[in-house]
N, C-alpha and C positions, 0 to 999 in steps of 0.2 A: 697565522692561520695556515693550516695545511692546504696544499695545492695538489691537483691531480698528477700522479706519476704513473704513466701508462705501464700496465703489466705486460711483460714480454714473454716470449716463448723459448728463450735461449738461456735460462739460468743454469749454472752447473749444479749438479747434485752434490750435496754436502752430507757427510755423516754427522748425526747429531749427538752430541754429549752434553747437552744443556739440561736443566732441570725440567724439561718438558716444553713442547712435544718431543718425543723420542722416536727412535727408529720403528718402522712398521713393516711386517713381513709383506712380501710381494703378493702372496696368495690372499692375505687379508685386504690389501688395497684393491685387488681384482674384484673382490666381492661387491664393491660399491658400484660397479659398472653394469649391474644386472638391470633389466627393464623394470621400469617403475610399476608399482601396484598400489592399490587403495589402502589406506590405513584403517578401514573398517572391514576389509575382506578377511576371510578365513586364513588366508596366507599370513596376514599380519598377526593374527592370533597364534599361529604356529610359531612365528618368528619371536614374538615377544615373550610368550610363556616359556619358550626354549631358553632365551637368554636370561630371564629372571630366575628360573629354577636351576640353570647351570651355575649361575653366580652364587646362589645359596649353597650349592654342592661344593663349589670351589672354596668358598670362605668357611665352610663348615658350621653354618649358623642355622638355627631354627627361627630367627627373627625374619621379619618381612623385608623384601628388597624392592626398591623403587628405581627404575631406570628411566630417566627423563632427558629430553633434549635440553641442553644447557651446559654451562660450566659448573664446577663444584661450588662456586660462589652462590649459585641459586639455593643450595641446601645450607650454605653458611647463613644466608638470610632467613630462609623459610624456617629453619630450626628454632630461631629466635622468635619469629612470629607465632609458631605453632605451640611453643612450650612456655614462653615467658610472659607472665602477667605484668611483673614490674621489675624484679631484681635479678641480676645476673652477675656472676663472678667470672671474669675472664682472666685466665693465666696468660701472661705475655713474656716472650723471650725473643722476639724478632718481628719482622715485618708483617708476616700473615697472621700471627696471633694478635698483633696490634690492629690489623684490619678488622678482625672480629669484633674487637672493642668498638671500633668506629662504626661498624654496621649496626651493632646493638644500640649505640647512642643515637644514630640517625633514625632508628625505629622508635625512639622515645623511651627506651628502657632506662632504668637506673643501673649504671654500670660501675662495679668496683673492679679494680685490677690488682692482680697479684703479679708484680713486675720483677723481671730479672734483666740483668745486663745481657746484651746481645752475645750469644756464644755460650751462655749458661743455660742449664736445663731447669725445668719446673721439678720441685721436690715434693713428693707426697706428704711429707710431714708439715710442710708449709701450708698445703692445701687444707689439711686437718686443722691446723691452728687458725686459719682464716674462717673456716666453717664454725668452729667452736667459739671464737671470740667475737664474731661480727654481730652487731645489733640487728642486722637484716636477716630475713629468712630467704635464701636464694632459691629461685625456681630452677635455675640451670647453673652448672659449672662447665666452662668450655676449655679445651686444650687442643693444641695442634700437635699431632703425633710426630710429624717430621717437619721441622721448621727449615724450609729449604733456603731461606735467606742466610742462614748461619750454619747449616749442616748439623743441627741438633736433633737428636731422637729422644723425645720426652717419654718418661716411664708411664705411659697411659694405663697399663695394666694395674700398677700399684695405685695410681690415682683413682682409677675406677673402683678398686676395692675400698678406698676411703669414702668416696662419694656414695657408695652403696649403703653405707651405715646411715645415711640421711634419706629416709624413704620418700620425702616430698621434694628432693632435689634431683634433677635429672642431669645426666653426664653426656655432653655432646663433643665429639671428636672430629676435628678436621684431619683427614688422612689423605688429602689430595695428592701429595707427592710420595706416598709410601704404600698404601694398600695394594696388595698384589705382588709387592716385592719385599715385604717385611711382615713376617707372620704375626698375627694377633688373634687371640681367642676371644671373640667379641662377646659371646654369651657368658663365658666363665667370669669375665671381669665387669659385668653389668654395665656394659656401654650401651646407653639408650639410643643414641643416634651416632652413626659414623658415616662419613661420606667421602667421595673421591671424584676425580676427573679421569676419564679413561685414556687421556693422551700422556699419561705419566707411566707408572709402573705396569699398567694393563697393556701398554704398547699398541694402543688403537688410535685411529684418526680422531682429532678433537671433535667435539660437538655433543658429547653425552656425559651426564653426571649419574653417579650411582649413590644411593643412600640405603643404609641398613637401619631399620626402625624396630625397637622393642615393642612388645605388647603394651607395656606401661606407658611408653611415649605416645603410642597411638591413642590409648584411652585418655591420657592427658589432654590431647587436642580435642577429642570428642567432647570433653567437659567444658572447654573454653568458649567464650562468646565470639571470639574472632581468631582467624588463623590465615595463613597464606592460601591464596586461591590456586595459583599455578603449582606451587610446591607443597600443597597440603597433603599431610600424610593420610588423612581420612579419605579425601577425594581421590587421591591416586590409588590407594589400596582397595577401596570399595569398588572402584571401576574395574580394577584388575580381577577382583573376585567375581564380579558380574559378567565381564566381557573378555578378560584375558588380554586386554589391550591398554594403551595409554589414553588418558582423558582428552588429550589434545594431540594435534598432528605431530608425529615424531619425525626425526631426521632418519628416514627409512634406510638410505644407503649406509650410514654410519652403523646402524643397528645390524645391518647384514654383515658388515665387517666385524662387529662385536661378536656375533654368533660364531664366526669362523675362529677368531682369536681365542675366544673362551674354550673352545674345544682343544686348542693347543695348551692353554693354561691348565685344563683339567688333566691332560696327558702327562704334563710335567708335575702337577700337584702343588698344592699350597706350600707344603714343606720343602719340596724340591726347588721351587722358585726362591723360597726363603734362603736356602743354602747357596744357591748360585749368587744371589745378591750379597750374602754375607762374605763370599769369597772375593767378590769385586771390591767390596768396602775394605776388607783387609788388605787387599793389594794397594789400593789407592792411599790408604793410611800409612802403609809402609813406605811407599814412594814419597809421600809427602814429608814423613818424618826424616828421610834421607836427604831431601833437597830443600825443603821449606819447614813448615810446621802446620799441624792441624789447628783451625780457628776454634772449633767446638770443644766444649768441655770433655775431658777424657772420661770414658765410661758412659758417655751419652752421645755417641757419634752416629750419624745417619747411615743406614744401610743402602740408601739410594742416591744421595748427593754428598759429595765430598766438598767441604768448604775449607779451602787451604789458605793459610796466612802468608802474605807475600813478604817473608822475612829477608829475601834477597833484594827487594826493591826493583824487580824487574818492571818494564813497561807493560802492564797487563793488557791494555787496550791494543798496543802494537803487536804484542805476542798473539793475541787472539786473531788479529787481522791477518798476520803472516801465516799462522797455521792454517787458517781458512783458505788463504789464496794458494799456498804452496802444497797443502796436503788434503784439501777439501774436507776438513774436519772442523767442527764448531763446538767450542766450549764457552763458558760464560764468566763474565767478570763478577766482582762482588755486587751485592744487591744495593742499588741506589747510591746516593751521595755519601752515605755513612761508610760504606765498605767498598766503594767502586774500585779503587786501586790497592786498597789494603788487603783484599782477598780475591781469589778466583775460585770458580766452582766447576766441578766435574760431575755430570749426570751419569751415574753408572746403574742405570735401570732399565726395565723392559726386557728387550732381547739381547742386550749386550752380555759379554762374557769377559773374563779376565784377559783373554787373548785380544779381543777387540779394544778394550780399554788400554792395554799396553801399547797398541798402535798409537794411540793419542798421546800417552805420556812419553813415548819415544819422540814424537813430533815436537812436543813442548821442550824436551830436553835439547833437541837439535836447534830449534829456533832461539831458545833463551841461552844457549851455550852452557848448559849444565854439565 
């Protein structure tokens, strides 16, 4: 049983290269120190409509956007509640896609999984075969865009094109560790629901989740007898249409930070952020190929999280600890017991650049004697 460990005031600052949370600009952090105001005041309407409409502009979508207090897991759960009557096909290739299957099972849905070994990517042709040959009619197909446990970037665009051929089946994408750092044309590829957490590639403080919802997905929920209350598409979007606010009290300080950071993101542009993240990914993959090997399947590698196979057998935990103590930089071990010492992960997302990522890899080289 956990015991109280008193929070102190003297922790050293560490630069974060983990798969989230990531680094946040100082001017974005400062936004959270504004005096408090009421969530039903006109000021809140100004704030919330700004962040919602700016997010639509940044993502280049005509679909609706919901911004709610919570983690991305809120929309992982509510998308199942809102869209699935009975049957869901969950594509799995790592920890977070397996979590989606577990969530759906806990909600009482009939779950079929299209399973891949960790490190392998979901293939569109396999999704097509599963839809064509199954005895079930699936309400939803789910996929994780960026499986941060393995560093795999799944081809959600091609998968979305396949699912779009089945008009009674909706496509739900978990983009928690990639949206904002890896370009995706949501509308072009018939993605009905795509959600993220802002502490990842959006480079904002944790506490807010974002969900993009198609008109078809909205109408699907309207037709259902039951849906999520807190994360309901209809409830959230109807309240926004009427009031320009959230239906429940939001984390106002984080939304103030969101407004500031989204202005930075708009200035850089969706494609500009995509190019910067692509450059970081190329650098990390080249560095890994020189010193170790990439764990994720070639051709399907993440633009935001590098998962590196520990081919040299270094002590991953000790290396992480020493880099943290000597360089005040933090990167991540492999995910869970399955990959703990077999891999390590570098989060190259948010506000990082090739130059800042190189500072980390130089430190790893020094500590590990590469």
